[in-house]
N, C-alpha and C positions, 0 to 999 in steps of 0.2 A: 689430870684433876685437881682440883681445887687445892688439896691438902699438899700434892706435889709443888705444885705453884708458890704457895706460902712457902714452904722449906725452901725452896729455890731463891725466891725473893730473899729470906730472912738472911740465907746464907751469906749473900751477895752485899747489901746492906747494913749488916748486924755493926760492922766498925764505921757508917757513915750517921746513924742514929745519937743525937746530942740529948744530954740529962731533960731536956726542956721538950724534947719531942720533936725538934727542927731535925732536918737530913743537910748535911755538909755537904758540899760539891766533892764529885769525886778527886780521887788522888791524879797530879797532873798525869802520870804516866798510861791513865785510863782513858785517859782524853783525847782529845783530837788534837793532831799537830799544830792548828791553825785554823782559820774559820773556811766555811763551805758555802760560800753566800752563794745563791741561784745561778747568777752568769757563770762560778765554776765549777756546777755539779758534776762536771764530766770526769774531775779531779779529784772530788769528793773521797772517793775509795781508797786513795792513797795516802788520807790524813786520818785514818783511824788505827787503832790498836786493839785486838782482841779483848774482852772483858769477860772473865771467868763467868759462865752463866751455866755450869754442869746441873746435873741434878743427883739427889742424892737419896738412898733409901732414911728413911725416919727411924730412929732411935728405936721407935717400937716393933719394926721390922727386921733391922740386922741395926745389933748395936755399935759394929764398926764404922756404920753410915756410909756402905762402900756406894759407889758411883752405880747410877740407874743406866741400863743401855737404853738407847733411845730409838726413836722409829726410822730403822734403814730397812725398806724391805727388799731383801734380798730373792729376787724370783728363781736363778737360776745359778750354779758356778760348777766350777772341775779343776781339779787340783793334778798334777803331772806327775806320773806314775812314779817316773825314773830319779824326780826330785820334790819332793812335797812341798819345796819352799815355794814353788811356782804355781800361780793358781789365778785363773781368771774367774772374775764374778759379776753378775747385771744387776741393776739396781731397777726399781719399777719405772722411776723416770726416763729409762732408756739410757742409762749411763752404764756403760763397760768400762771396769777397770782390771789392771793388773798388779801382782804382786809377785815378788822374787825373795823376799824374806819372810815366808811364812804368815803374811798377813800382819805384819806388824807396823809396815807402811803400803799404800796403793796410790799407783798413777791412774789416770782416765785415761785411756786410749781412744777413746772415742768423744773428742772434743770437736772435732770438725765434723763428727758425722754421727747424730745421734740417733740410736735404734729404738724402734717403737717397741718397748715392752719384750723383752726376749724372754725366750719361755725353756729354751736348753743350750748348754755349752757342751761341747765334747772335745779333748785334746788329744791329739795324736801321740800315741804311747811312746813313738819314738823321735817324738821331733817337738817340744815345745811352743816352738812360731806356726807350728799348723794348728789352728783352731777353727770348729765348725760353731757358728751360733744360728739360731732361729727364732722365729716371732710368727707374728699371725698369718703372713702369707710366704714368707720367705726364708732361706737357708743361706747363708752367706761363708766365704770362706779367705782366710788369711794365712798366709806362707811368711811372714815377716814378723810374727807378734803381734799383729793388729796395728800396724801402722797403715796398712793398704787391705780393704775387702773388695771381694768380688763377689756378686750375685751367682749363685750355682744352681739355684732352685728358686723358682717363684710362681706360685699359684694360688687365684683369690682364693679365700676362705680356708688355706691351708693349713694352718692352726697346728703349729710344731709342739708335741708335747714331750718328745725324748729324741736325743740324738745320741747312738752308740758308735763308737769307732774301735775294730776290733781289737782285744789286748794281743792277741797272739798274731792274726794278719793285718794289719793296719790301712792296708789297701779296702778291704770291705769298712763301710760306715752303712746304717741302717738309721732311718727315723722313722718314730709312731706318729703319725698327725690324725687331724681332723677328716684328712683323705686316705687314711690307710696306709700301710707300708711301703716305704720309699726306699731301694737300694742304690748304692754306688760301688763302684769296683775301682775307683782310682780314687781314693778318701777323698770323696764329696766333691769332686771335681765335674762329674756327670750324675743325673740320677734316673732312676725308671721305676715305674710304680708296680709293684708285687701284688698287693692288695690294697683293697677298695674301700673296706670298712672301716670306720672310725677306729683308731687305735690310741688309746691313752699311757701304753709304756711297752718296751720292750727291754731285753736282756740277752746280753751273748754270755754264754758259758765261759769261767774265768778258765777251765784247764782243755777245753775243747772247742777250737773255734769254729767248728763247723756245726754246732749246735747253739738254736737260738730260741727265745721263747719270745710271744706275744701276748698282749689282752688284746681280743678285739669285736666290736659290736655286733651281736645277732641282731639285726633289727625286726625280726618276726617276735624274738621273745622281748625285744627293748631291754637286752643282758648283755654283760662281756661276758666272753670266754677266753680258754688259754688254747693260742696253736703252736706247734714248734715245730723247727726247722732242721734238719739234718744236713743242709748242704749249702751253711753260711749264708742262709738268708734269700735263698733263689727260689725255693717253694717251701710251702706251710703246711700241715697237717692239723685238724683239731683234734684238741686231746681234752676231752669234758667226763671222762668216766669217773664218776664218783661226785661230779660238779655237782656243789649247790642246785636248789633250784627254789622256783614260788618267791623268787625277787625280781623286781626291775631294776633300772639303772646300772648300778655297779661298776662305775668308772673305777678301776684299777691299777695298783704295782704290784709289780714285782721284785723280789728280795732272792739275790743268790749268794754263794758261799765258797770263795776256794776251800774250804775247810773240808766241806762237802758237797761238791758240784753235783750230785743228782736229788738234793734237798733243794727244794723252791719253795718260795711263801710267797701266796699274794691275797694284798688286803683289799678289799672292795667296799666304796658306799655306796649302799642300797637304798630302795625307798624307803627301807623300814629303818635299819641300824646297819654301822659297818660289821662286815663279817671277816676271815682271816681264813684261807685256805692255805692248802700244806701236803705236798706230793714230797716221798723219799725216794721215789724211784724213774723221775727224769718225767715227768709231768704224765704219769701213764695212769697212776689212781692217785685220786684227789680225796682230803678230807675236811670239813671245816671243823677247824678246830677249837675257833673262839667266836662269839656273837657279841658285838658292842653293848654300851649299857646295861650291864652284866657285873656281877662281885669280881668274876674273873678277868674280867675285859671291859672295864668302865667308859671307854672311848666312845664318843658320840659325833656323828658324821660333822659336827664344826661347821665352818663354813662353804661345805664341798669340796671339790675337788681344788680351789685358789690356795687350800691350807692342808696337804695331804703330804706324807711322808713316811717312805719305810727303808729299814735297812738293817740290814744280817751281818753279825760280826764274820771277819774275814778268818778268823783264827778258831770260832765256836759258834755252830751251827744251832747250838740252842740259844746263844743271845740274840736278841729280837727287838727292834726299835719300831716301833709305829705312832705317829702323828697326825692330830688334824690341829685344833685351835692349841691341845695339850700336847704332850708327849709321854707314851709308856713304854716301861721295858718290860720283858720277856727274860729269866733266866733257864727259864724250863721247856724250850721247845716250843713255846706258842701256849702254852695251857694255862697258866696266867701270867697276869700284867700288873706292875705295880704304878704309879706316877712316878715319872721322873721330873717333870716342868709344867709350867704354863697355868692354866685355872684351876687344875684340882690340886695345886699346891706342888710338892715335890722339891727334894733337896735341891737340884740342880737350877741359879737362876738363869734361865732361859727364857727371851722374851716369847709371848704367845706367838700364835700362827705360824707354824714348823710349813717350811717352804721346799727344800733342798736337802739332799745328804747325800757322803762318800765317805766311804771307807777304804783305807790300803794299809795291809798289816794291822799293826796296832796304834794306828791313827783312824782317827774319824771327825767329821765334819756337819754341824747341823745347821743350817741357814733359816732365819725366820723371818719376822716383820721386825728385828731389834738386831739385823747383823749376821755374823757368823760364829757360833761357837765350836772351840776346839778341845779333843780330847786324845790322851794317849793310853787309855786304858778303855775303851768304849762307853763313856762315860758311866764307870764303877764308881771314884772317887770324884763326889761332885762337891767338894769344900771347896 
């Protein structure tokens, strides 16, 4: 915004303005080390030093003038379960990055091979060098931490929405795509089609590797429904007793928790408003527990499936975060929600437009159009 630009400009130039209104030259350390004429343009990049151009909150918004997170759209990421210092993240522009110090620094591992807007990442739970990534048409695999990549599935219009590697049986990998559910029995080396209806998400039971849940589109109803597998994703059965009716659309996300493995949350973006459905018996029975744009659940559809997240605490099944443009948190099992961050306000200064989530033990991560935010208490302390 104009006000933020003004704050930034004033901060950069406040020591350069003279009493008569003129502006002094930049200090030598902020100037180029030498001329960069047109015939030496190829070397110009080596002649410049960084100038502090950070953006800070105004005093009206934050008395401490804290730095503002900027536009770094992280569409997908994953954290290594066995060592949460290690993570991979995908930026909107196609860059793929890796950290080994819990996000304090990142290296780009796709310099020689730009990927087209990655939408899913999954790390082998037993080997952080084995990673699957997916985008519009393709799933890729690396076995050396991202140095080299191999195309393991390529289907026109595939549209990879989610990839999961089983935490208890890493040989099994599953992908939810616009072309249905795909399954691998060798950690993504080869894939077979299991179901052909469009799927926006799937989740593997954290305590029982045989159980997998997926949401698939019923084209006749133009609405998504829950399906369950009890054989590691080889076959699925529809589970819709008590399922919401009277809606269309319904692109959905699934939230599971190790605290109560039979408790399942499914958040959906319908033609009307978002809804949250819940089962406490392994998808045998469903109940709609929250409807969007209500006092109890103020969230709207935001920008649709572009910015949509659902996360359940691994240690407390009653603690749920769901978000689109803004993020909301419930501590009573999804009955009521309070604004956590975004356009709705909230105490947590997280960029709007939530993109992806992850939780391991007491640690949790949310990516947005402003990078990745990390918490050690499921975003309870927001200071």
